[in-house]
Biopython code that builds the backbone (N, CA, C, O; Angstrom):
import numpy as np
from Bio.PDB.StructureBuilder import StructureBuilder

atoms = [
    (1, "MET", "N", (-5.086, 105.937, 14.843)),
    (1, "MET", "CA", (-6.138, 105.872, 15.850)),
    (1, "MET", "C", (-5.485, 106.009, 17.222)),
    (1, "MET", "O", (-4.492, 105.347, 17.521)),
    (2, "GLN", "N", (-6.051, 106.865, 18.036)),
    (2, "GLN", "CA", (-5.581, 107.025, 19.401)),
    (2, "GLN", "C", (-6.338, 106.052, 20.296)),
    (2, "GLN", "O", (-7.567, 106.077, 20.369)),
    (3, "LEU", "N", (-5.579, 105.194, 20.975)),
    (3, "LEU", "CA", (-6.158, 104.256, 21.927)),
    (3, "LEU", "C", (-5.734, 104.647, 23.332)),
    (3, "LEU", "O", (-4.615, 105.108, 23.556)),
    (4, "ILE", "N", (-6.640, 104.456, 24.265)),
    (4, "ILE", "CA", (-6.368, 104.713, 25.673)),
    (4, "ILE", "C", (-6.633, 103.416, 26.418)),
    (4, "ILE", "O", (-7.719, 102.843, 26.328)),
    (5, "LEU", "N", (-5.632, 102.962, 27.153)),
    (5, "LEU", "CA", (-5.763, 101.749, 27.947)),
    (5, "LEU", "C", (-5.752, 102.139, 29.413)),
    (5, "LEU", "O", (-4.744, 102.622, 29.930)),
    (6, "TYR", "N", (-6.872, 101.928, 30.076)),
    (6, "TYR", "CA", (-6.948, 102.155, 31.518)),
    (6, "TYR", "C", (-6.506, 100.868, 32.201)),
    (6, "TYR", "O", (-7.061, 99.796, 31.956)),
    (7, "SER", "N", (-5.500, 100.990, 33.062)),
    (7, "SER", "CA", (-4.948, 99.819, 33.725)),
    (7, "SER", "C", (-4.540, 100.181, 35.144)),
    (7, "SER", "O", (-4.666, 101.326, 35.578)),
    (8, "LYS", "N", (-4.056, 99.185, 35.844)),
    (8, "LYS", "CA", (-3.517, 99.446, 37.176)),
    (8, "LYS", "C", (-2.308, 98.544, 37.392)),
    (8, "LYS", "O", (-2.211, 97.471, 36.797)),
    (9, "PRO", "N", (-1.399, 98.980, 38.234)),
    (9, "PRO", "CA", (-0.184, 98.200, 38.485)),
    (9, "PRO", "C", (-0.521, 96.804, 39.014)),
    (9, "PRO", "O", (-1.425, 96.630, 39.831)),
    (10, "GLY", "N", (0.230, 95.820, 38.526)),
    (10, "GLY", "CA", (0.057, 94.447, 38.994)),
    (10, "GLY", "C", (-1.080, 93.696, 38.339)),
    (10, "GLY", "O", (-1.336, 92.546, 38.696)),
    (11, "CYS", "N", (-1.768, 94.303, 37.397)),
    (11, "CYS", "CA", (-2.886, 93.642, 36.712)),
    (11, "CYS", "C", (-2.327, 92.872, 35.517)),
    (11, "CYS", "O", (-1.913, 93.474, 34.526)),
    (12, "HIS", "N", (-2.315, 91.541, 35.610)),
    (12, "HIS", "CA", (-1.735, 90.749, 34.521)),
    (12, "HIS", "C", (-2.569, 90.834, 33.245)),
    (12, "HIS", "O", (-2.021, 90.713, 32.150)),
    (13, "LEU", "N", (-3.877, 91.037, 33.361)),
    (13, "LEU", "CA", (-4.708, 91.212, 32.164)),
    (13, "LEU", "C", (-4.357, 92.513, 31.450)),
    (13, "LEU", "O", (-4.291, 92.561, 30.222)),
    (14, "CYS", "N", (-4.132, 93.567, 32.231)),
    (14, "CYS", "CA", (-3.751, 94.868, 31.665)),
    (14, "CYS", "C", (-2.401, 94.764, 30.963)),
    (14, "CYS", "O", (-2.236, 95.240, 29.840)),
    (15, "GLU", "N", (-1.452, 94.147, 31.628)),
    (15, "GLU", "CA", (-0.108, 94.008, 31.067)),
    (15, "GLU", "C", (-0.128, 93.181, 29.789)),
    (15, "GLU", "O", (0.559, 93.509, 28.822)),
    (16, "GLY", "N", (-0.917, 92.109, 29.785)),
    (16, "GLY", "CA", (-1.008, 91.262, 28.601)),
    (16, "GLY", "C", (-1.601, 92.000, 27.417)),
    (16, "GLY", "O", (-1.105, 91.875, 26.298)),
    (17, "LEU", "N", (-2.656, 92.770, 27.649)),
    (17, "LEU", "CA", (-3.281, 93.522, 26.570)),
    (17, "LEU", "C", (-2.336, 94.606, 26.063)),
    (17, "LEU", "O", (-2.239, 94.825, 24.856)),
    (18, "GLN", "N", (-1.649, 95.278, 26.961)),
    (18, "GLN", "CA", (-0.706, 96.321, 26.556)),
    (18, "GLN", "C", (0.394, 95.735, 25.682)),
    (18, "GLN", "O", (0.742, 96.317, 24.655)),
    (19, "GLU", "N", (0.943, 94.596, 26.075)),
    (19, "GLU", "CA", (2.001, 93.951, 25.282)),
    (19, "GLU", "C", (1.511, 93.625, 23.875)),
    (19, "GLU", "O", (2.223, 93.849, 22.897)),
    (20, "LYS", "N", (0.308, 93.102, 23.777)),
    (20, "LYS", "CA", (-0.245, 92.744, 22.463)),
    (20, "LYS", "C", (-0.479, 93.985, 21.616)),
    (20, "LYS", "O", (-0.172, 93.990, 20.424)),
    (21, "LEU", "N", (-1.019, 95.034, 22.218)),
    (21, "LEU", "CA", (-1.263, 96.273, 21.481)),
    (21, "LEU", "C", (0.038, 96.856, 20.948)),
    (21, "LEU", "O", (0.087, 97.357, 19.824)),
    (22, "GLU", "N", (1.090, 96.790, 21.756)),
    (22, "GLU", "CA", (2.377, 97.345, 21.346)),
    (22, "GLU", "C", (3.029, 96.531, 20.230)),
    (22, "GLU", "O", (3.914, 97.039, 19.541)),
    (23, "GLN", "N", (2.613, 95.286, 20.039)),
    (23, "GLN", "CA", (3.201, 94.434, 19.015)),
    (23, "GLN", "C", (2.451, 94.467, 17.684)),
    (23, "GLN", "O", (2.917, 93.903, 16.694)),
    (24, "ILE", "N", (1.304, 95.116, 17.658)),
    (24, "ILE", "CA", (0.531, 95.192, 16.410)),
    (24, "ILE", "C", (1.281, 96.071, 15.418)),
    (24, "ILE", "O", (1.701, 97.184, 15.737)),
    (25, "GLN", "N", (1.436, 95.547, 14.218)),
    (25, "GLN", "CA", (2.118, 96.285, 13.163)),
    (25, "GLN", "C", (1.157, 96.516, 12.008)),
    (25, "GLN", "O", (0.214, 95.752, 11.804)),
    (26, "GLY", "N", (1.408, 97.570, 11.265)),
    (26, "GLY", "CA", (0.611, 97.843, 10.079)),
    (26, "GLY", "C", (-0.631, 98.674, 10.325)),
    (26, "GLY", "O", (-1.374, 98.956, 9.385)),
    (27, "LEU", "N", (-0.873, 99.069, 11.553)),
    (27, "LEU", "CA", (-1.980, 99.968, 11.866)),
    (27, "LEU", "C", (-1.397, 101.237, 12.466)),
    (27, "LEU", "O", (-0.404, 101.192, 13.193)),
    (28, "ASN", "N", (-2.007, 102.342, 12.164)),
    (28, "ASN", "CA", (-1.549, 103.617, 12.700)),
    (28, "ASN", "C", (-2.173, 103.802, 14.084)),
    (28, "ASN", "O", (-3.202, 104.462, 14.231)),
    (29, "LEU", "N", (-1.530, 103.207, 15.098)),
    (29, "LEU", "CA", (-2.052, 103.257, 16.465)),
    (29, "LEU", "C", (-1.154, 104.112, 17.337)),
    (29, "LEU", "O", (0.072, 104.064, 17.240)),
    (30, "GLU", "N", (-1.788, 104.890, 18.185)),
    (30, "GLU", "CA", (-1.087, 105.661, 19.201)),
    (30, "GLU", "C", (-1.688, 105.241, 20.538)),
    (30, "GLU", "O", (-2.858, 105.509, 20.812)),
    (31, "LEU", "N", (-0.882, 104.579, 21.371)),
    (31, "LEU", "CA", (-1.378, 104.028, 22.624)),
    (31, "LEU", "C", (-0.972, 104.895, 23.798)),
    (31, "LEU", "O", (0.200, 105.230, 23.970)),
    (32, "GLU", "N", (-1.965, 105.253, 24.605)),
    (32, "GLU", "CA", (-1.729, 105.963, 25.862)),
    (32, "GLU", "C", (-2.211, 105.064, 26.984)),
    (32, "GLU", "O", (-3.374, 104.662, 27.005)),
    (33, "VAL", "N", (-1.325, 104.747, 27.916)),
    (33, "VAL", "CA", (-1.684, 103.900, 29.053)),
    (33, "VAL", "C", (-1.927, 104.811, 30.251)),
    (33, "VAL", "O", (-1.078, 105.627, 30.612)),
    (34, "ARG", "N", (-3.095, 104.658, 30.857)),
    (34, "ARG", "CA", (-3.455, 105.471, 32.019)),
    (34, "ARG", "C", (-3.603, 104.580, 33.244)),
    (34, "ARG", "O", (-4.390, 103.633, 33.253)),
    (35, "ASP", "N", (-2.835, 104.901, 34.271)),
    (35, "ASP", "CA", (-2.873, 104.188, 35.543)),
    (35, "ASP", "C", (-4.043, 104.740, 36.362)),
    (35, "ASP", "O", (-4.030, 105.899, 36.777)),
    (36, "ILE", "N", (-5.050, 103.896, 36.588)),
    (36, "ILE", "CA", (-6.257, 104.379, 37.275)),
    (36, "ILE", "C", (-6.004, 104.761, 38.731)),
    (36, "ILE", "O", (-6.818, 105.448, 39.347)),
    (37, "THR", "N", (-4.869, 104.312, 39.282)),
    (37, "THR", "CA", (-4.596, 104.648, 40.680)),
    (37, "THR", "C", (-4.064, 106.071, 40.835)),
    (37, "THR", "O", (-3.858, 106.533, 41.957)),
    (38, "THR", "N", (-3.839, 106.773, 39.718)),
    (38, "THR", "CA", (-3.303, 108.134, 39.798)),
    (38, "THR", "C", (-4.388, 109.204, 39.828)),
    (38, "THR", "O", (-4.109, 110.369, 40.110)),
    (39, "ARG", "N", (-5.625, 108.808, 39.538)),
    (39, "ARG", "CA", (-6.731, 109.782, 39.561)),
    (39, "ARG", "C", (-7.967, 109.129, 40.151)),
    (39, "ARG", "O", (-8.342, 108.016, 39.784)),
    (40, "GLU", "N", (-8.584, 109.841, 41.064)),
    (40, "GLU", "CA", (-9.756, 109.309, 41.759)),
    (40, "GLU", "C", (-10.915, 109.029, 40.802)),
    (40, "GLU", "O", (-11.610, 108.024, 40.956)),
    (41, "ASP", "N", (-11.132, 109.900, 39.818)),
    (41, "ASP", "CA", (-12.244, 109.690, 38.885)),
    (41, "ASP", "C", (-12.026, 108.443, 38.027)),
    (41, "ASP", "O", (-12.971, 107.697, 37.770)),
    (42, "TRP", "N", (-10.787, 108.210, 37.581)),
    (42, "TRP", "CA", (-10.506, 106.989, 36.820)),
    (42, "TRP", "C", (-10.684, 105.761, 37.701)),
    (42, "TRP", "O", (-11.249, 104.755, 37.273)),
    (43, "PHE", "N", (-10.197, 105.852, 38.935)),
    (43, "PHE", "CA", (-10.289, 104.702, 39.837)),
    (43, "PHE", "C", (-11.743, 104.344, 40.117)),
    (43, "PHE", "O", (-12.115, 103.171, 40.065)),
    (44, "SER", "N", (-12.565, 105.344, 40.414)),
    (44, "SER", "CA", (-13.966, 105.043, 40.726)),
    (44, "SER", "C", (-14.707, 104.515, 39.501)),
    (44, "SER", "O", (-15.626, 103.706, 39.630)),
    (45, "ALA", "N", (-14.317, 104.962, 38.334)),
    (45, "ALA", "CA", (-14.993, 104.510, 37.111)),
    (45, "ALA", "C", (-14.574, 103.102, 36.691)),
    (45, "ALA", "O", (-15.400, 102.337, 36.195)),
    (46, "TYR", "N", (-13.307, 102.753, 36.881)),
    (46, "TYR", "CA", (-12.774, 101.526, 36.272)),
    (46, "TYR", "C", (-12.170, 100.519, 37.240)),
    (46, "TYR", "O", (-11.581, 99.533, 36.798)),
    (47, "GLN", "N", (-12.298, 100.736, 38.553)),
    (47, "GLN", "CA", (-11.605, 99.861, 39.498)),
    (47, "GLN", "C", (-11.978, 98.387, 39.354)),
    (47, "GLN", "O", (-11.154, 97.519, 39.642)),
    (48, "TYR", "N", (-13.189, 98.088, 38.918)),
    (48, "TYR", "CA", (-13.612, 96.689, 38.767)),
    (48, "TYR", "C", (-13.655, 96.255, 37.310)),
    (48, "TYR", "O", (-14.097, 95.147, 37.006)),
    (49, "GLU", "N", (-13.203, 97.110, 36.412)),
    (49, "GLU", "CA", (-13.354, 96.853, 34.979)),
    (49, "GLU", "C", (-12.045, 96.651, 34.224)),
    (49, "GLU", "O", (-12.073, 96.140, 33.105)),
    (50, "VAL", "N", (-10.906, 97.029, 34.786)),
    (50, "VAL", "CA", (-9.658, 97.012, 34.024)),
    (50, "VAL", "C", (-9.327, 95.610, 33.514)),
    (50, "VAL", "O", (-9.621, 94.616, 34.179)),
    (51, "PRO", "N", (-8.722, 95.536, 32.349)),
    (51, "PRO", "CA", (-8.332, 96.620, 31.471)),
    (51, "PRO", "C", (-9.515, 97.159, 30.681)),
    (51, "PRO", "O", (-10.397, 96.409, 30.263)),
    (52, "VAL", "N", (-9.519, 98.472, 30.487)),
    (52, "VAL", "CA", (-10.544, 99.134, 29.693)),
    (52, "VAL", "C", (-9.837, 99.798, 28.518)),
    (52, "VAL", "O", (-8.883, 100.555, 28.696)),
    (53, "LEU", "N", (-10.318, 99.503, 27.325)),
    (53, "LEU", "CA", (-9.726, 100.060, 26.117)),
    (53, "LEU", "C", (-10.717, 101.030, 25.482)),
    (53, "LEU", "O", (-11.872, 100.686, 25.232)),
    (54, "CYS", "N", (-10.249, 102.238, 25.228)),
    (54, "CYS", "CA", (-11.079, 103.271, 24.608)),
    (54, "CYS", "C", (-10.342, 103.814, 23.394)),
    (54, "CYS", "O", (-9.124, 103.685, 23.269)),
    (55, "ARG", "N", (-11.111, 104.422, 22.508)),
    (55, "ARG", "CA", (-10.483, 105.160, 21.417)),
    (55, "ARG", "C", (-10.921, 106.608, 21.530)),
    (55, "ARG", "O", (-12.010, 106.920, 22.012)),
    (56, "ASN", "N", (-10.046, 107.470, 21.076)),
    (56, "ASN", "CA", (-10.354, 108.891, 21.052)),
    (56, "ASN", "C", (-10.954, 109.171, 19.683)),
    (56, "ASN", "O", (-10.261, 109.109, 18.667)),
    (57, "LYS", "N", (-12.229, 109.476, 19.660)),
    (57, "LYS", "CA", (-12.918, 109.746, 18.403)),
    (57, "LYS", "C", (-13.465, 111.158, 18.451)),
    (57, "LYS", "O", (-14.390, 111.457, 19.206)),
    (58, "ASP", "N", (-12.886, 112.014, 17.645)),
    (58, "ASP", "CA", (-13.315, 113.411, 17.566)),
    (58, "ASP", "C", (-13.302, 114.093, 18.930)),
    (58, "ASP", "O", (-14.201, 114.868, 19.258)),
    (59, "GLY", "N", (-12.267, 113.794, 19.725)),
    (59, "GLY", "CA", (-12.115, 114.423, 21.023)),
    (59, "GLY", "C", (-12.932, 113.806, 22.139)),
    (59, "GLY", "O", (-12.895, 114.286, 23.272)),
    (60, "LYS", "N", (-13.672, 112.746, 21.837)),
    (60, "LYS", "CA", (-14.464, 112.053, 22.863)),
    (60, "LYS", "C", (-13.964, 110.628, 22.999)),
    (60, "LYS", "O", (-13.601, 109.984, 22.015)),
    (61, "GLU", "N", (-13.950, 110.145, 24.233)),
    (61, "GLU", "CA", (-13.557, 108.763, 24.461)),
    (61, "GLU", "C", (-14.736, 107.835, 24.191)),
    (61, "GLU", "O", (-15.861, 108.083, 24.626)),
    (62, "GLU", "N", (-14.450, 106.776, 23.471)),
    (62, "GLU", "CA", (-15.456, 105.765, 23.175)),
    (62, "GLU", "C", (-14.903, 104.415, 23.629)),
    (62, "GLU", "O", (-13.867, 103.965, 23.139)),
    (63, "MET", "N", (-15.596, 103.777, 24.563)),
    (63, "MET", "CA", (-15.138, 102.495, 25.077)),
    (63, "MET", "C", (-15.311, 101.418, 24.002)),
    (63, "MET", "O", (-16.353, 101.325, 23.353)),
    (64, "LEU", "N", (-14.268, 100.612, 23.835)),
    (64, "LEU", "CA", (-14.314, 99.499, 22.896)),
    (64, "LEU", "C", (-14.629, 98.215, 23.655)),
    (64, "LEU", "O", (-14.344, 98.117, 24.848)),
    (65, "PRO", "N", (-15.212, 97.237, 22.979)),
    (65, "PRO", "CA", (-15.473, 95.960, 23.647)),
    (65, "PRO", "C", (-14.160, 95.352, 24.145)),
    (65, "PRO", "O", (-13.125, 95.450, 23.486)),
    (66, "ARG", "N", (-14.222, 94.733, 25.300)),
    (66, "ARG", "CA", (-13.023, 94.143, 25.882)),
    (66, "ARG", "C", (-12.656, 92.857, 25.144)),
    (66, "ARG", "O", (-13.468, 91.936, 25.060)),
    (67, "PRO", "N", (-11.435, 92.791, 24.609)),
    (67, "PRO", "CA", (-11.030, 91.543, 23.955)),
    (67, "PRO", "C", (-10.742, 90.468, 24.990)),
    (67, "PRO", "O", (-10.381, 90.762, 26.129)),
    (68, "SER", "N", (-10.905, 89.239, 24.582)),
    (68, "SER", "CA", (-10.606, 88.111, 25.453)),
    (68, "SER", "C", (-9.119, 88.114, 25.809)),
    (68, "SER", "O", (-8.292, 88.479, 24.974)),
    (69, "PRO", "N", (-8.768, 87.716, 27.024)),
    (69, "PRO", "CA", (-7.351, 87.603, 27.373)),
    (69, "PRO", "C", (-6.623, 86.575, 26.490)),
    (69, "PRO", "O", (-5.395, 86.588, 26.397)),
    (70, "ARG", "N", (-7.383, 85.698, 25.853)),
    (70, "ARG", "CA", (-6.787, 84.661, 25.000)),
    (70, "ARG", "C", (-6.577, 85.117, 23.562)),
    (70, "ARG", "O", (-6.005, 84.378, 22.760)),
    (71, "VAL", "N", (-7.029, 86.317, 23.224)),
    (71, "VAL", "CA", (-6.908, 86.806, 21.854)),
    (71, "VAL", "C", (-5.420, 86.903, 21.484)),
    (71, "VAL", "O", (-4.588, 87.339, 22.280)),
    (72, "ASN", "N", (-5.117, 86.485, 20.254)),
    (72, "ASN", "CA", (-3.733, 86.631, 19.806)),
    (72, "ASN", "C", (-3.586, 87.949, 19.052)),
    (72, "ASN", "O", (-4.570, 88.650, 18.815)),
    (73, "ILE", "N", (-2.362, 88.278, 18.683)),
    (73, "ILE", "CA", (-2.099, 89.583, 18.065)),
    (73, "ILE", "C", (-2.836, 89.749, 16.737)),
    (73, "ILE", "O", (-3.457, 90.793, 16.534)),
    (74, "PRO", "N", (-2.802, 88.771, 15.818)),
    (74, "PRO", "CA", (-3.560, 88.952, 14.569)),
    (74, "PRO", "C", (-5.068, 89.127, 14.803)),
    (74, "PRO", "O", (-5.712, 89.914, 14.110)),
    (75, "GLN", "N", (-5.623, 88.409, 15.760)),
    (75, "GLN", "CA", (-7.047, 88.558, 16.071)),
    (75, "GLN", "C", (-7.327, 89.950, 16.630)),
    (75, "GLN", "O", (-8.324, 90.572, 16.263)),
    (76, "LEU", "N", (-6.469, 90.441, 17.503)),
    (76, "LEU", "CA", (-6.642, 91.769, 18.086)),
    (76, "LEU", "C", (-6.556, 92.833, 17.001)),
    (76, "LEU", "O", (-7.312, 93.804, 17.017)),
    (77, "LYS", "N", (-5.643, 92.651, 16.066)),
    (77, "LYS", "CA", (-5.519, 93.594, 14.950)),
    (77, "LYS", "C", (-6.814, 93.642, 14.138)),
    (77, "LYS", "O", (-7.274, 94.722, 13.769)),
    (78, "ARG", "N", (-7.403, 92.474, 13.859)),
    (78, "ARG", "CA", (-8.661, 92.433, 13.100)),
    (78, "ARG", "C", (-9.788, 93.114, 13.872)),
    (78, "ARG", "O", (-10.617, 93.807, 13.282)),
    (79, "ILE", "N", (-9.819, 92.922, 15.170)),
    (79, "ILE", "CA", (-10.842, 93.568, 16.006)),
    (79, "ILE", "C", (-10.701, 95.090, 15.920)),
    (79, "ILE", "O", (-11.688, 95.801, 15.735)),
    (80, "LEU", "N", (-9.490, 95.573, 16.053)),
    (80, "LEU", "CA", (-9.259, 97.017, 16.037)),
    (80, "LEU", "C", (-9.541, 97.629, 14.674)),
    (80, "LEU", "O", (-9.964, 98.782, 14.590)),
    (81, "GLN", "N", (-9.315, 96.878, 13.613)),
    (81, "GLN", "CA", (-9.572, 97.395, 12.264)),
    (81, "GLN", "C", (-11.033, 97.778, 12.082)),
    (81, "GLN", "O", (-11.342, 98.648, 11.268)),
    (82, "LYS", "N", (-11.929, 97.153, 12.815)),
    (82, "LYS", "CA", (-13.350, 97.482, 12.720)),
    (82, "LYS", "C", (-13.633, 98.917, 13.187)),
    (82, "LYS", "O", (-14.634, 99.520, 12.801)),
    (83, "TYR", "N", (-12.741, 99.447, 14.018)),
    (83, "TYR", "CA", (-12.969, 100.763, 14.603)),
    (83, "TYR", "C", (-12.120, 101.855, 13.966)),
    (83, "TYR", "O", (-12.169, 103.008, 14.394)),
    (84, "LEU", "N", (-11.345, 101.502, 12.950)),
    (84, "LEU", "CA", (-10.517, 102.484, 12.271)),
    (84, "LEU", "C", (-11.331, 103.246, 11.244)),
    (84, "LEU", "O", (-12.251, 102.689, 10.645)),
    (85, "PRO", "N", (-11.006, 104.502, 11.034)),
    (85, "PRO", "CA", (-11.638, 105.224, 9.916)),
    (85, "PRO", "C", (-11.337, 104.490, 8.609)),
    (85, "PRO", "O", (-10.339, 103.773, 8.524)),
    (86, "GLY", "N", (-12.164, 104.653, 7.610)),
    (86, "GLY", "CA", (-12.066, 103.918, 6.360)),
    (86, "GLY", "C", (-10.688, 103.866, 5.731)),
    (86, "GLY", "O", (-10.260, 102.796, 5.298)),
    (87, "ASP", "N", (-9.976, 104.987, 5.666)),
    (87, "ASP", "CA", (-8.688, 104.989, 4.987)),
    (87, "ASP", "C", (-7.594, 104.318, 5.803)),
    (87, "ASP", "O", (-6.616, 103.841, 5.228)),
    (88, "GLU", "N", (-7.727, 104.266, 7.126)),
    (88, "GLU", "CA", (-6.720, 103.607, 7.963)),
    (88, "GLU", "C", (-6.916, 102.106, 8.029)),
    (88, "GLU", "O", (-5.973, 101.379, 8.343)),
    (89, "ALA", "N", (-8.111, 101.624, 7.743)),
    (89, "ALA", "CA", (-8.429, 100.200, 7.895)),
    (89, "ALA", "C", (-7.839, 99.364, 6.772)),
    (89, "ALA", "O", (-7.783, 98.139, 6.885)),
    (90, "LYS", "N", (-7.405, 99.985, 5.707)),
    (90, "LYS", "CA", (-6.881, 99.229, 4.552)),
    (90, "LYS", "C", (-5.490, 98.701, 4.808)),
    (90, "LYS", "O", (-4.908, 98.047, 3.942)),
]
sb = StructureBuilder()
sb.init_structure("model")
sb.init_model(0)
sb.init_chain("A")
sb.init_seg("    ")
for serial, (resi, resn, name, xyz) in enumerate(atoms, 1):
    if name == "N":
        sb.init_residue(resn, " ", resi, " ")
    sb.init_atom(name, np.array(xyz, "f"), 0.0, 1.0, " ", f" {name:<3s}", serial, name[0])
structure = sb.get_structure()
């Protein structure tokens, strides 16, 4: 699953979510981190929302519900499994 994390420098919530995503094992995840300060369209869309987590589904971005900053890695893995295609979720 391709995940896109919209973040900005100095955002501790963004950094925390990125660290947790990078530590998830056993799921076929590809994480792309996008700095919203590098593009005006990203900044205007997400400046008050970061971190924003999306998945690339059939070439379209689909925003995922924002996990709590208190979520631990196993909980985050279970949340993401809900959005995996059937064969990847096993």
